[in-house]
N, C-alpha and C positions, 0 to 999 in steps of 0.2 A: 680470805682466803679459805678456812676449814669452811664454812657456809658453802660456797662455791662449789669445792670438792665434792663434797656429801651432795650438794646439787646433781652434781655431772654425773656422781657415780650412781643416783637413785635414777636418773634420767638415762644416760648412754653408758654406764659401765666402764667407760673410756677412763679414768684413774685406776679401775684393778687391774689394766693392760698392759697400762704405762707402765704401774709397779712388776708387772709380771713380767715385762720385757726388761726392766733396769734391773729386776734381782735374780733375771735370771743366769742360772749357777754356768760356765766356764769350765769343762771339764781341764783340768791339767795346767788353768788357769789362766790369767791376760797372754797371748803372744801376740806378736803381728801375723802372723800366719794366717789369724781369723779376722784379717781384713776387708777380704776380697769383697763379701758378700753385701757389705754397707755401704764401700767403693762405688759400687753395681749402683744400689739405691739410691746415690747421692749425686752419681754423672745422670743416673737417668732423671731424677730432677731439674739437673743444669738443663736437657736436652727439651723435658717439656718447658719452662719458663723461654728458653732461648727461643726455641720453634711455634711459641704462642706469639710474642715478640715481633716475630720472621712475618709469621702469617698474617700482622697489622698491616703489613705494605708488601704482601707478596701478590702477583695476581695469578693465578693459574690457568694461562691461555699461553698459546704459543705466541702470540704476537704480544704478550705484554711481560712475560716469564721474565726474561732475560732483564728486558731495561726495568722493570722493579727491582729485580734484582740490585742493578745496578745503582738503581735510584737510594736504595737503602745502605749500600756504601761510600755510596759521594754524599748524599744530602741528608740522611737521617742518623741523627746525634747519636755516636758510639755507634753506628749502621756497620761497620766494618771491622768492630772487635766483636757485636754480635752474630756478624757473618760465623767469623772464623774462629769464634768457642763452637756452634753449634755445629762446623765442620769437622773442627777436632776433637770435638765431643762425643761424634758420632765412632773415629777410629778407637776412642781408648773405651766406651762402651760395648765397640766388638772383641776386642782386646781383652778386657777383665771380664767377660763374661767365658772367655774361652780359657785365659787363665783359670777363672774359680771352675769351670767344669773338668778340666787336667786336675786341678786341686784334689778335689772330690774324689773323683778317680783313682789317683795315687796312696790315696789315705784309706780307699772301700770303703768311704761312707755312704756309697749307694745299697751297702747289703741291708738283709732285712733288721729292723721293718721300717728300710728306709728308703724303697723301691721305687713306691708315688714322689717322693720327694726330687731323685736324679729325673725318672721321667719327666715332669713336669721342667726338670733345669735345661734338658736336652731342648724342649719346644720351647724353652725361653733363649736358647740359642739361637735357633731358627729363626723364629722371628725378629730377633736382633737383626740377621742377615737380610730377611726381607726389607725392613728398614733401612737399612744401609741402602740396597738395592734399589727401592722405588726413593727415596732421597736422592741419588746419581744424577736422577732424569729433569728436577727441579730447577740447575740454574739454566736450562738451556742450550746452552753452547752447542759448538761443535763435539766436544769430550764424552761431552753430558747425550747426546743423540746417539752419536756411533757404538758409545759403551753401553749403550741400553738394547743401541740395535742386532749388537753381539747378544747379550745378553738374553733377548725374546726369543735370535734364533736357535741358541740352545734348547728353550726351552722347546721350540714347536717341532724338534728331534725327539722328544717323548713318543714312543710308540703310541697310538690306539687314539690316543685323549691329548699327543701333543698340541696340534696345529688349530683345535678349536681354544684351548688356553691359551694361546698366545694369541689369536683372534681376540679373545676376552679381555685379555692386558693390552693390547692395541687399541682396540674399539673399531677398526679400521682394518684393512688391506695391510695399509701401512703406516706407521709412527705418523702419530700427529697432534693436533687442540687433541680428541678425546683420550688421547694413550696419556697425556702429559694431565688433564684430568681427574684420567683415572687412579694413573702412580700419585694423583695430588692426595685424591681421597683414601686409598689405602694407609700413606702414610700420616696424614694428620685426623682421620677419625676410626677406620677399622684396626688398625694396628695396634693404635694407643687402645683401644679398649680389652683387644687381645692381650695386651703385653701386661697393662693391672690386673687385670682376668689372672693371670696366669702367676705373675708377681705376688698376688694376692693370698692363691694356692700356696704359692712356694715360700711363703710366709708364714703362715696358719701350720702346713708340714712342720717347716723347721722346729717350731715353736712346738711342736705335740713332741715330736721326737728328740730334740735338743740338739747339740753340737755333738760333733762324730770326734776325738779325740785322738793326738796323730796314731801310727798302724803301731809305734812300740809301747802304747798304753792300751790295755783292753779296757773294756768299760767299766768293770770294776773300777780298776787302781784310775780311774778316770774320775767318779764318782768320789774317790776316796782327796783327789786330788785338785778340789774346785774354788772357784771362788768365782763372787758374783759377776754380773756386767759391769754392773757400776760399782767405784768408776771407773776403776784399769784397765777395762777391755772399752771403753764408752772413751777416753784418753787416747787409748792406738788409732780406734777408727776414725775424730775428729783432727788428729794430726796427721792419717794418711789421709780425709778428704782437704784439708787445707791445701796439704803438699800438691795434690792432685790439681784442686781447682789452680794453683798458680803455676804450675805448667804446662794447663790446657791456654792461662791467658799468655802465658810466652809465645808460646806457638802458635795462637791466634796474633801476635802481633810481631814478633818474627819474620813467622811466613804464613801471612792472611790468603785466604785461598783465592786465585785467579781469575777474573772469568774469560772464556777464551771468545771468537770468534762466533757471533750469532748460527745456531746453528741451522744448517742449509741440507737438507734431502740430495742436492743435483750438485756436489761436491764430496767426495770421498775422505775419510781422516782416516789416519793411522790414530783410534782412541786405545787408550789405555784403562783398565776400571783401576781403583781404587786399591791399597795393597793389600784387603782381604779378601781377593778375589784373586790376585796374581797369580795363584798357584793353580789354578783352573784353565787361565788366560794362557800359562804356560806351558800344562801340560798337553792343549788342547795343538800345540806346534809338533807334538810329537804324534799325535792321534787324528790320521786321516783318511779318509774315505771310508770303509767300513768299518775302523776300530775307534772313529769319534762316538759311536755310540756307548763305548766303553768309558770316556771320560765328560761325556754329557750328562749317562742316564744311570748307566751301571756300577761306577763307583760313587758318585753320590750318595744315590738310596740306598747301595749296601752299605756305606758310612755310618748314614742314618739309623738304619735296621739296627748295625752290630751296636752303636751307640744304646738304644732302645732296650736292646735283647741281652748287653751285657750286664742286669744284676741277675739271670737269670742264668747265664750261663758260666757265670763264674764259682765254683765249688769247691773254692780249699776252703779249709778251715781258719788258716790265717790273713790276717790283714797285710801283712808284709808285702808288698811289688815282685820282691824273691820270688817269692811265694806262689806270686797269680799268675805267673808266667804266661801259658793260655790262654790270657785276654792282653796283658801288659804286652807280652811282643808285639799282636800286630796294633795297636794304642799306639806302640814307640813308631811303630814303622810310619806310619800316619802321620804321626808330629814330624816326623826327621824328614820326610817325601814333601809335606807341608812346606815348614820351613825351608827345607833346600830349593824347590819349587820358587818359589816366593821370592828367596836372596837372588836367584839367579837371574830372575825375571828384574827383579831391584836395579842387578847391576846391569844387566844388557838397556834398561830402558834408561840406565844412569850416562852409557856409551851412548846413545840413538841418542838423546838431548844433547850433548856435548856436539855429536859431529852435524845437528841440523842449526847448533848454536855456530860455529864454525860456518855451516850452507852459508847461513842467513848473514851472517857478516862479509862473506865471499861474496852472495851475489848484492848486495848494499854496493861495494867496493866495486864489480862490475857494471852498476848501472848508474853509478854516478863517476867513474872514468869512461867508461864509456861512452853514456850521453853527453858528456863533455867534449870528446874527440871526435861523435859524429855532427858536434855544433860544429868544430871547427872546419871539419871539411864543408864542402858546398850540397852535402847532401838535402837539407832542407828545402833547395832550391825549387827541385822538382820533385820530392818525397815529403806526404805528413807523419809529424808524433807528438799524437794526442789532436794540441791545439795550434801547435807550431808547425810552420811549412805550407806546400800546396800540394796538388792532386796533379801532378804532371806523373807521376811514378805510382809505383802498388804504393798502398799504404802502410808503413813501419810499428802502426802504432801495437798490435797483436801479431804481428808476423810471424815470430817461430821461425825462422829459415823455411817455410813453406815447403816442407820436407824433404828439405838435402841438408847432405852429409856438411861437418864444418869444412871436410876440404871444397869441397864444391863450392860454396860460400866463398871462401877464398880466394877458389881459382875464378871466379865469378869477378871480385872485387880488382885483382890485377888486369885482367883482361876480358872486360865487358860483350865484346864485340866477338866472342869465341859464339856466343849464345845468340845474341844478339848484333851482327853485322851492322845494321840500321840506327844501332841506339846512340844517343846523345850523352851517355856515361859515360865519363870519366876515366879513366882508371886510375888504380892506387896502388900501383905496382911501387910508387917509391915511397912508401909507409912500412917502418920499419916491422917485420915480423909479430912481434909483441904487437904492435898496435892492431894490425891486421886480425888477430885472434881473440882480442880485446873488443873490437868491432861487430867480427863474427857471432863470439858469446853473448852482446850485447843486445845484435836483433834475436837471436835467441830465446833470452829471458825475455821477451816482448807477447813469445807465445805463451807465457806460465803466467796466470792471475793471482 
């Protein structure tokens, strides 16, 4: 081992780098509050590994994307678990980078001489969001298609360059095969190069300047009360990694990502983005017309510029948040606003999904009971319903009420001769009102695909 270590040291210098990392002094001693950085690196490694394994069976084409993902889930060994880990790992990555950025801000760890470390961290956060956005299209189901349609429409509202940028991302006038190919290229080639470059630079700057202690400790106090990274801080980092892996596995098994209907540009769909973009989705409900540009461009761009400028705006001699109010208050307002809009959107979405499930159950009941009632009557002696019946009267398969109100349809069923004096259609006035309403609702649902 000594000879191997000496050989590696002479030719690569890796043992010295590893020794520097393990012996890195931790100001104030080992703390659980220092685990976020290592957790991000760990989850990124999980995402890289699961992403490579998914790519082995994924077909980045509009014809094959959803089918290949269905194949992964149903045919590949542990494929559903693999997809689930990658799906929930993406959410964990966004949350961890966001919390880490907020922690660094609260501790004042962006100040001289760590301005560059903070700026690189901001770009890492933006790259993580870009990862999430490009990955959201890859399932190529209805929700993925229409959620990205909304996102690209927002990109298109950017003054001067919006239309051109939207066209570059889409590859054509409409979202299609080229869009999926470009998003896949961004997701698996371009963004990984960017994120690993930024991460390497971030780690280098971190090792160069060291850990920033809690704001209650000065830099000098932190130097006097410190201990090496190994073994106590390393033990905490490994412990949180194991816990995070267990949580992601539990989520992947308990709440596996479900594939929706295949993407269909001809059928509109009420798409909802993943939780980390819900705040913008909810905000745009209140900003319509001329105000839309505020939500799509001014607020996002202003927020990014504010984050980048924080090290130069903060002139307080103290790192305590209470003594940095000119930058803390805007950040606090932004965080509360994002959390509030996200929470509201989640609650509204839950109510919408509940109402949708109730409607689906109701429709299923109407289709079953109404279909049975229609077959009990002599309707199919003249009308066709799917493969059943005859063609003497209008086809009921996609009838939908023919633009007539429910009251008009019920009146027609009770007395068909009012509209057509020579019709041979019998009267259904003998049926109870509930059965007539059920028949009419059944007929109206035949116009809904």
